[in-house]
C-alpha positions, 0 to 999 in steps of 0.5 A: 803735194797731190793738190799742185795742179789744183793749186795752179789753176785756182792761183791762175784764175785769181790772177785773171779775175783780179787783173780784168777787175783791176783793169777795168776798175781802174780804167773806168775810174780814170775815165770817169774821174777825167770826164768829171773833171773836163765837166767841171772845168768846163763849167768854171770856165763858162761861169767866169767868162759869163761873170766876167763879161758882166763885170765889164758891162758894169764897168762900161757903165761908169766909163760912159758916165765919165765920158759924159763928164769929161765932154762938159763945157764947165769941167773943160773950162774949170781946167783952163781957169786961172788958179787965183780966180777964186770967183770963177773957181767957185761959180764953175764949181757950183755949176759942175756939182749941180748940172754934172755930179748931182745927177750920177750920184742919184742914179748910181748909189755906189759912186762914193766920190767924184773929183777933178784935178787940173794940173795948174792946181784946181780941183773939185771933190764932191761926195754926193752931199757936198764938198768932201773934206780933203784936208788931209790929202796931199793933192800934189802927190796924188795928182802925180800918181794918177798922171803916172798911172793913166795914159795920155790917150785918155784911156781909163784905168781901174785903181784900188785907191781912195782919197777917203780913209774910211773907204780905203779898202773897199773903193775902186777909182776909175781914173783918165786924163782930161783937157780943157777947151783952150789945151790939145793935150791933157792938163787934168784927171777925172776920177770916179770912186765906187764901192767895190763890194757892189761888184759882189752883186754881179756874182750873186747868181754864180752857183760856186762850191759851198766854200768857193770863193772868187777874187779881182787882181788889177793889171799890176796884181793888186787885189781889186777884190776878195771875200774879206767877209769869208776869209776873216784870217788875213794869212789865208787871204794873203796866201790865196792872193800869193798863189794867183799872183804868182801863176800866170796860167788860166787853170792850176791846182795849188795847196793853200793852208794844207788843202789843194784848190782848183784856181781857174782865172780869165784876164778881161780885155776891156778892164785888163782885170784878172778874174779868178775862181778857187774851189776846193779839190775835195768838194770838186771831186766828191762825185768822183769818190762816190764813183770809187767807192761804188766801184770797189764795192762792186768789184769786191762782190764780183771777185768773191763771186768769181773766186767761189766758181773758179774754186769749184772749176779747178776742183771739177778739173783736178778730181778726175785728174787725181783720180787718174794719177792714183790708178797710174801709180797702182800700175807703176807698181804692177797692180793692173787695175781699172779705175772706177769713175763716174761722170755725168757728161762725156767729157775729156777726163771721161774719155781719158780714163775709158782710154786708160782702162782698155789700155791697162787691159791690152798691155797686161794681155801683150806684156807676157807676148812681148817679153817672149819676143824681146828675148829672141830679138835681144840675142839676135840684135846683139850678134848683128851689133857685133859683126856690124862693129866689127866690120866698120872697125877692120875697115877703118883700119884698113883704110888708115894702113893703106899707105902709098907703097910707091911713095914709101919706095921712093923715099927710101931710094932717096934716103939711100941715095943721099947716104952713098953720095953725101954725108950731110944732115938732110938724110937725118932730117928725112929720116926723122920726118918719115919716122913721124909720118910712119908713127902717125900713119899707123895708129890703130885706134879709131879716135879723132884728131885736131887740124893742127896734127894734120897740118903737122903731118903735111909739114913732114910730108913736104920735108921728104917731098923736097928731097925727092923733086930737088925743089921747095915748095911753100903751101900757102896756110890760111887757118885762124888760130881759133880753128887749130884745135878743131877735130879731124879725121886722121890721114885726110888732108896728106892723101889730098895733097898727094893727089894734087902732086900726082895730077895737077902738075902733069908737066912738072912743078914751075915757079907760079904753081901754089897750093892753098889750105884753108879753114872757116866756119860756115852756118852748119860745117867746119870746113877746110878747103885745099886748092890748086892752080894747076891743070884742072880736071875735064867736065866728064872726069868731074862728073865721074868723080862727083858720082864716086862721092855720092855713092858713099862706097869704099873704093876697092883694090881693083879700081884703086889699081886702075887709077893713075898713082894709086894711094888712099885716093880722095874716094876713100877720105870722103867715106871715112869722114862719113863714117866717122861724123855721118853720111851728111858730111865729106868731100866735094869738088869744084874745078874748070879745066886749066884753072885748077881744083878746089877740094872742100872738106865739110865736118861738124863744128865740134868746139861750138 
C-alpha cells in the first residue's frame, strides 16, 4: 500500500502518546490516591487518639469517685457488719446514702445507680432518690459474677451490665473489689452504673464522615456502645460489631451490607476498651474520584490534540517520500525524469530530492559509456577467468597424481618377493590394499572427501607398510564419531604419515615409537592433528619449514628433488588445503629436537 509508512508513523506516534499519557495518568492517580488515603488515615488516627484520651479522662473521673467511696469508714464498717444486725445495717445505710452517695449523684447526673455488695450478704442499692427496687435481682448470683470479673488487687473493670431492667442496654457498670476495716482481703464489691449514652457527648465535636459511626467494645469484645439511634436495623449493627470483633488489626477494610468500610481502632491502655471508627470508603475517596474524572478529561483533550499534531507531522514526512518513490518508479521503467518538489525549508527530504535529480542526470550521461566499457571488460574478464580456472584445475590434478615413485617401486618389489618365496594370503592382501590406494589416489575430480575416507586410505597404507618393514605398527586414532564425516581434502593425511616414517625414526622403528591422529572442533576451525614421538626437528629446520608454509606457493620439481625421500610433501598438502578452502586454512608445525613433531591441519567446520 502507498500509505504504509504514513500508517506506521501515525501508529507509532499514537502508541507513544497513549503510553506516555497512561503512565503519567496512572502514576499521578495512584500517587494522589495514596497520599489522600494516608492523610485520611492520619486524620482518623489523630481523631481517635484524641477521643480515646478524652474518653479515658471521662472514665477516670468515676474511678476517682469510686476511690473516695471505698475509703469511707461507713462503707468499710458496712462490709464488716453482722448480717443479723438489722439496726446497725439500717444506720450505716442511712449514713452512706447521706454522706457518701448523695453528693456524687448531685454532681454527676449521668449516674443511674450506686451499690455495695458484701460477701456476707449485706447490700445497699441507691438510685439517687432512695433505695432502689432490687426485688427481681438474684443478689447472690450477681455477686458471684462480679467477683469473677473484678481482680483481687482492687482495680476497676467496666462491664456492659445493669441490675435495673429499664437501663439494661444503655448502662456501663464500673465495679471493683473493696475491703472492710477488719479485713486485709477484699470482702465486698463497689459498683457505679452510668448512662452509656453520655459517652457520646465526648464524640460530639468529632468530624466524622456523613455516614460515619463509632463503636466501643470492652476487653471481652462486648459492645459497650454503638450508634443504636442511627443503625436501626439490628442485623446491620450486628454485622458491624462482628467485623470489628473478628479483626485485631488497627485499621482494615471490610464489606458490610454490600458496601466497603474503613475501620480504624485503638485500644485504651487505661480501660482496655477498643474504640473504633467506621467510615464508608465511597465518602473517603470522593476526592479521589474527582481527581480521576479530572485526569481522564484532561488526558482525553491532550490525546486528541496530540493525535492531530501527529497526523500532520506524519503527513509532512511521508508526502515528499511518496513523491520521491513515484519518481524512482519511473526511473526503474527507464524514464529518466527529474522530480519537481517545492519545500519552504531546506530540510533533509528536499536535499534528498535534489541529490536524486543530480543522480538521474549523471546516470543518463554515463549509461552509454558504461555500456560500451562493460562489453569490452566482460570479454577480457571471461578469458582471464577461464585461464585461471584451467590453471588451478591442472595444478590440482598434478598434485593429486604425485605419488611417491619409491613407495610404488618398493611395494612392487615386496609383492614380487612374496610371490616367489611363498604362496600365502599376504600377497593377496598387499595387492588388494595397493589397488584401493591407487584407485583412491588417481581420482581426478576435485571434490571434497570425509575424514573417514582419509583414515581408510591410511589403513591400506599401513597394511602394505607392515610387509615392507617386517613388523606391525599401530597408530593411535582419537577421533570422536561425530567428526568422522567432516569434510577434508583428498590425500592429505597419508603424505604426512609417510614423512614421519621417513624422517622421524632415522635409527629404525622401536617399540616405544608412536604416532597419534586426533580431531576436534575449536572456536573457528575443524582441526586434525598428526604427532609422533620421534627425533624432532632442529630450530633452524623448523623455521625454514614455517617460512615455506607462510609463502603459500607450491613446491617446485627442483626443490622436491633435493629433499630427502621426495614425495608430495608437507608444503604441497598445505597449499592444496588452501586452494580448496581458502588462504586462512592449512598446516602449522610445532617441534622440539628429540621430542617429536606435531602437525596441525586447520579446515573449516562444514557440518555446523
